[in-house]
Structure formats: C-alpha cells, structure tokens
C-alpha positions, 0 to 999 in steps of 0.5 A: 483519456486520463493520463494519470494513475493514482497509486494507493499503497501502504508501507507495510504491504508485502506485494507492494514492495514489487510495485514500488520498485517497478512502477516507474519503469513500467509507466515510463514508456506510456506517458502516464503520471503516477500519483503516489498516495499512502493510506492506512490499509490496516485500518480498512482491513480491520473494519472489514474483518478481512485480516489476510494472514490471521491464523493462516500459516499456510497462506503466509508461507505461500505469500512469502514464496510468491513474493520471492518468485515474482521478485525474481521474475521482475529482477527485483532483489529479494534476500530473506523474509523481512520482519513482518508486520511493521510500522505499527504507529504508521509513522513511516506512512505519514512521512510518505504522505508528506513526501507525496505532497512535496514530490519525493514519495517515489524515492522515499518509498523505494529507499524504505522498501529496499531497507526493509526487504533487502537489509531486513530493517523494518520501516520506521526503525531507520527513518533518520538515516533514510531521510538524511540519504534523501537530503532531507532534514530528519528532525523537521520531517519527523516533527511534521509527520507527528503533527496534526496536519500530517495525521489529518492528511493521512486520515483523509487519504484513507477515507478517500480510499475507503470511499473508492471501495479500496480494500488492499495494497497496492491498488491503482485507480484510473477515474472510477476504475480500481485495480487491486494487486501488483499483478494488475498494474499492467491490466490498469495500463492496458485499460487506460490505453483502450479507454476513453474519457467517459467514466464508468457509472460505477466503480469496478474492481480488477483483482488477483483471481486467487484472492478475489472474494465473492463479497467485498462489502464491509460486514455489519460489525459494530466498531466496538467489538472489532478490537476484541475480534482481532485480539482473539485472532491474535492478528499482528494488527491488533495493537492498532485496532 
C-alpha cells in the first residue's frame, strides 16, 4: 500500500488555505507522508477555459462564505476576505517549488497563507519578511526563484499535474487516483487505508459534488484565441494568459 500523498496546490487558491493549514494534523495519526507540490493551476484552468469566478459574483460571494464557514469548522482563523487574485507573476509559487525541493515547503506555505488570510497581505508582497522568519537568505532564495532552473521545475510540475488530469487546487494524488478539493482530503486517506498496492488502470477523480463538471476534458480551443476570451471575460487571470 502506498504511504505517500502528493499534494498539488497553488498559492493563490482559496480553498487551498484550509488544506495547507490542516493537512499535517490530519495525516499525523495515519503514518502518511505528504509531498508538497506547487504547480500553476492558473495556466491549466485558462487552457481549459474553466475560469471559476469570471462574471460570477454570486459564486464568488458563496465561495468566501463557504471558506469562512469551513475555517470555523476546522478552528482555522479567518478574519476578512483577503486580497484576490494574487501572485500574478507566480513568484510565491516558484519559491514554493524551491522550498519543496529542500524540505521546508510546509512551513513556507503555512506562513504565506497566514500572512494572506489573517493579515491581508497578498503572497509575493512580503516574501523577504517571510523568508527571514524561516531563517532563509531572502536574496539568495529570490534570485534562484527567478532563475531558469526554478522556472523549469515549476513548468515541469505543472505538466505533471496536467498529465495526471488535475484541474484544480488542492488536489491529492495517490498512485493513479486523484481527489480534488479540500473536503476530499479525508476521502483520499480513507481510500488509501482500504486500498492495496494494485493501481487502477485509469485515473479516477473524486471531487466536490457541488463543483463537479460532467465534462472534465480540455475543450478544443486554439491557444491563440484563449487570451482574447479571457480578456473579454475580464477574468482576474487575464494578465497571465
């Protein structure tokens, strides 16, 4: 039986806050190791024309209320709606890639999300302070995060997520099984407890029923017209299209 969970996440995802703050405690009693894997979900959802809140103010309001309610349920601090969207240049996530390689991604992600959701400071705005608090050399880390190797690693993690069929953050991967959404963390652990080492022949998705789409395949949309579609929709991700 697999003893590891790959935790694919994007610093900038709202429900991801809940997972980042609670996953270590949830897995502590079941002997499971978590591999923290930042990736560019923004690029994937643009490719799939699956922009979650574009021209959907009612869904946006519901999302913030739902995150607040779930945070209260988990005893996770939630004060006010934080700035959103964030990390348009993906710097905070590329730092996360470096942190994952060196084993300090959990503490980095928690510090970044705490700064964002509790203190209202968007990821990327106080990277220097966060890195100092983690006893890291900010200049060295940021220089590497802006370098070609970190960018290539971030792109590679994104391609891995894409190849697995991942379309959102957070997503948990066990073998060939993927579980999408913070509220699927316990389902992933339950599946792990009951499963054997035999892998399923195809990747299966466990997702939040309220968000499940009947068609998860990427639409056939020419890459050249995607920026125009996103700009027309005035999506907050348009600058990265």
